[in-house]
Every structure is written in C-alpha cells, then in structure tokens.
LUMMARVO-171227 format. One line per 2 residues: for each residue x, y, z of C-alpha. Coordinates in nm, 2 decimals. Layout:
BEGIN
X/Y/Z ~ ...
// end
This chain:
BEGIN
11.82/4.03/11.55 ~ 12.17/3.96/11.68
12.35/4.24/11.51 ~ 12.49/4.52/11.72
12.35/4.80/11.50 ~ 12.02/4.84/11.32
11.96/5.04/11.00 ~ 11.65/5.24/10.93
11.57/4.99/10.65 ~ 11.58/4.70/10.90
11.36/4.89/11.15 ~ 11.12/4.97/10.86
11.09/4.61/10.76 ~ 11.03/4.50/11.12
10.77/4.77/11.16 ~ 10.61/4.67/10.83
10.57/4.31/10.94 ~ 10.44/4.42/11.28
10.17/4.67/11.17 ~ 10.11/4.57/10.81
10.20/4.90/10.64 ~ 10.43/4.91/10.33
10.81/4.95/10.38 ~ 10.78/5.29/10.21
10.52/5.42/10.46 ~ 10.72/5.28/10.75
11.04/5.44/10.63 ~ 10.85/5.77/10.60
10.72/5.73/10.96 ~ 11.07/5.66/11.09
11.21/5.97/10.91 ~ 10.93/6.19/11.05
10.99/6.05/11.40 ~ 11.36/6.12/11.38
11.29/6.48/11.25 ~ 11.05/6.54/11.55
11.30/6.40/11.80 ~ 11.58/6.62/11.66
11.37/6.93/11.65 ~ 11.26/6.88/12.01
11.61/6.80/12.14 ~ 11.75/7.12/11.97
11.48/7.33/12.15 ~ 11.54/7.18/12.50
11.57/6.85/12.68 ~ 11.33/6.58/12.54
11.18/6.35/12.80 ~ 10.99/6.04/12.67
10.78/5.87/12.94 ~ 10.90/5.51/13.01
11.19/5.55/12.76 ~ 11.43/5.82/12.89
11.56/6.17/12.85 ~ 11.76/6.31/12.57
11.98/6.62/12.66 ~ 12.18/6.85/12.44
12.53/6.90/12.56 ~ 12.77/7.17/12.45
13.13/7.05/12.42 ~ 13.40/7.31/12.43
13.70/7.34/12.19 ~ 14.00/7.14/12.30
14.33/7.00/12.18 ~ 14.33/6.64/12.06
14.62/6.41/11.98 ~ 14.66/6.14/11.71
14.77/5.84/11.91 ~ 14.97/5.70/11.61
15.17/6.01/11.51 ~ 15.14/6.20/11.85
15.04/6.51/11.64 ~ 14.82/6.76/11.81
14.51/6.91/11.64 ~ 14.21/7.12/11.75
13.88/6.96/11.82 ~ 13.63/7.23/11.76
13.33/7.31/11.99 ~ 13.02/7.11/11.90
12.69/6.99/12.03 ~ 12.63/6.63/12.14
12.34/6.43/12.27 ~ 12.32/6.25/12.60
12.06/5.98/12.67 ~ 11.96/5.88/13.02
11.73/5.57/13.03 ~ 11.42/5.57/13.25
11.38/5.34/13.54 ~ 11.11/5.14/13.36
11.33/5.09/13.05 ~ 11.62/4.98/13.27
11.39/4.73/13.45 ~ 11.27/4.59/13.11
11.63/4.55/12.99 ~ 11.74/4.38/13.31
11.45/4.14/13.35
// end
C-alpha cells in the first residue's frame, strides 16, 4: 500500500485477507475498536503498550485569519487529540 491515507474499507479488506473473516465482520470490528478508543480517550489519556499514548488536548478560543482575504474570524475552543508513539513503535518504523 503506497497511498498516504487508508480508508476503513481498505483496512477491513486487509484484515479480512489476514485473518479470514468476512469484510462485514472486519468492518464491524474496526468500528468497535474506534468506539472503544474514542470512549477511553474522552475519559483520560489512553496508553497502548508498544504503540503509544493518545492524549486529549483542550484548545482555547482564538482569532484566526483567512490568508487570502486577510479577514479575521473566531476559532472556537475545541478538543483535539495528541499521539506520542512508544519507543518500540519508533524503533520498528526506523529499522
């Protein structure tokens, strides 16, 4: 896979080939996994051993600017997710 982004469908097809379940079952597994990750990230930081840590970040309201028109507009406060890879994941990527 040389594309920059993967879709859930592509992951589902890859998982289906790898473990032999149907695409429908694999898609359901992926959806459940994402729901579990989101629920745990909302509660607190989520640390997955040998993968990394997901952390919820609160971003404050600020003024943004359209670079084309130079018009100012408010960017409202929101939550964002930060990911810090584990050392073992970094080692796997760099070797």
